[in-house]
N, C-alpha and C positions, 0 to 999 in steps of 0.2 A: 601523185603529183604535189603533195605536199613538199616532199625533197626538193623536188624540181624549182617552185617557187621560192624557196629557203636560198636555192643556190642562186637565181637569179636577184632575190634582194642583195644578196651577199656582194655579188658581182656590181650591181648598180653601188653600193656604199663605198666600195674599193675604186671603183671608177670616179664617183664624186669626191672622195678624198684625194685623189691622183690629181683633181682638177683644181685645184689651189694652193699655194704655198700653206707649207705647216705654220698653224696658230694664228691665221689669218681670217677672221671671221667675215660672213658675208657670203651671198650668192655669186659674185664676180664669176666668171669663167675665167682662168687663166691657162696658158699654154705653155709647158715647160720647154724652154729654148736649149738648155743644156746643163749639164752639170759636171763635178769633178771633185777632188779631193784638195787639198791644201797640206802640204806636208813642210815640216822643219826638220832639218836633221834625220829625215828617215820618220818621225813621230808625224801620226796622224793627227792634225788640229779639228779639222771640221771637213764636213762636205756641202760644198756651195752648190747652190742650185739657182738658176736665172729662170724668172717667168716673165711673160708678157700678156697684156690683156688684147695684143693683136697678134696675128699667127707669125708675124716677123718681129725683130727688136729694131727699135726706133728709140733714140734718147727722147725724142718728143714725146713719146706715148707713155701710158702707164706702164711701170716694169717694176718687178720685186726680186730683190734678192735674199735667199735665205741661206744662213749658215747653220748648220747641225753640226754641234760641237760633240767631238770625240773623247774629249777629257774635260775635267774641272778646270775652268779658268777664271781667276778674279776680275770683277767688274775694271779694276784699276789697271788691269794688264790689258785688258781690251781696249779700252781707251787711248793707252799709252800707245800701242803698237799702232791704233789708229792715228794717233797726232805722229809718231814717227813717219808714218806713211805722207799722211797729208802735206808735211815738211819737205820730204825728199820728192815730191812732186811737184813743189813750187809755191806753196802757200808760204810766205815768211812775215806777213802782217800778223803781230804778236797779240795785238788788241782783238783781232776776228778770231785767231786761233785759242783766245782766253774763253772768248763767248762760245765756240765750236766746242770747246772742251766742255764747259757747262752742260751744253746740250747732250752730247755724249754721255756724261757721267747719270744724268736722267734717263736716257734711253738704253743704257747697256748693265743688265744685270749680272752679278755673278752667274757662273754657267756651270752646269755638270755634265758629265756624259748624257747624251740625247737631247740636251734641250736645244732649242732653235731662237734665234733672233731673226726678223724678217725686217728689211728696209724698203719700202713702198715708194718710187718716186712717181709723183703726182706731179698732173698739169699746171704751169705757171712755178714749178720749180718748189714744192712741197714735198716735203719728207716726212713718213710717219714710220715708226719703228713699233714693232709688234713682237711680243714674246708671250706664250701660255696664253693664247686669246686674247691677250690685253694689251689694248695701246699705251705705250709708255711714252712716247714723245711725239709732237706733231711740229715740224719745225719750218714755218714758211721763208725759206731761204735758199734762193737759187743757186747763190755763190757754194754756199755749202753741198747743196745735193749733187753739182756738178762735181767739186772735190771729191767727196766722199767717195760715189760711186765710183769715181777715176781710180781707186785705190784694184779695182778688179776689172773695169773695161775701159781702161784709157791703153793705149798703147805700149805707155811707158810704165806700165806695170810691172811689178816685180815678178809676178807671175804670169809670163805670155802664154804659157801652156794651159795653165787653168783659165785664164781669158780666154783661149781658142775654144776650149771644151764649152765654157758657157755660151759663147754665139753660135757654137755649132759650127765654128769654121774647121775647113781639114786642117 
């Protein structure tokens, strides 16, 4: 009977771990909507996973995007790549971009293989960034929230196949 109990406890722990984004504390229940890999010239950069507090995706509902890195990348490179995408998607207000850069520099640590950063979109346009179980930034800016998550979720994303996988589209 003891081996059965141990197996059931292990299964329960595995299911509980799979019900929330990595590195995000709390007892909230999240639903994994989709996931996929980001590659650059064939090199795997990260695994992206989209989570929702509801059973389906809606920008108005809380959701979380987790990037689990496949290689070491310095914080400055993550910030610069994000800035490039924000500009590409149409943000051209340099004062706003400077403010957003400062927030991202606070939010994004240097990462090593296996590290995760989770961005959580909350009601009223608030964004939280979590890494290693620690809140790194809490940003109350709806424009930033929309623009940042558009990097992956907007139809104009640089990676439409990854967007489709995240959203569970055919």
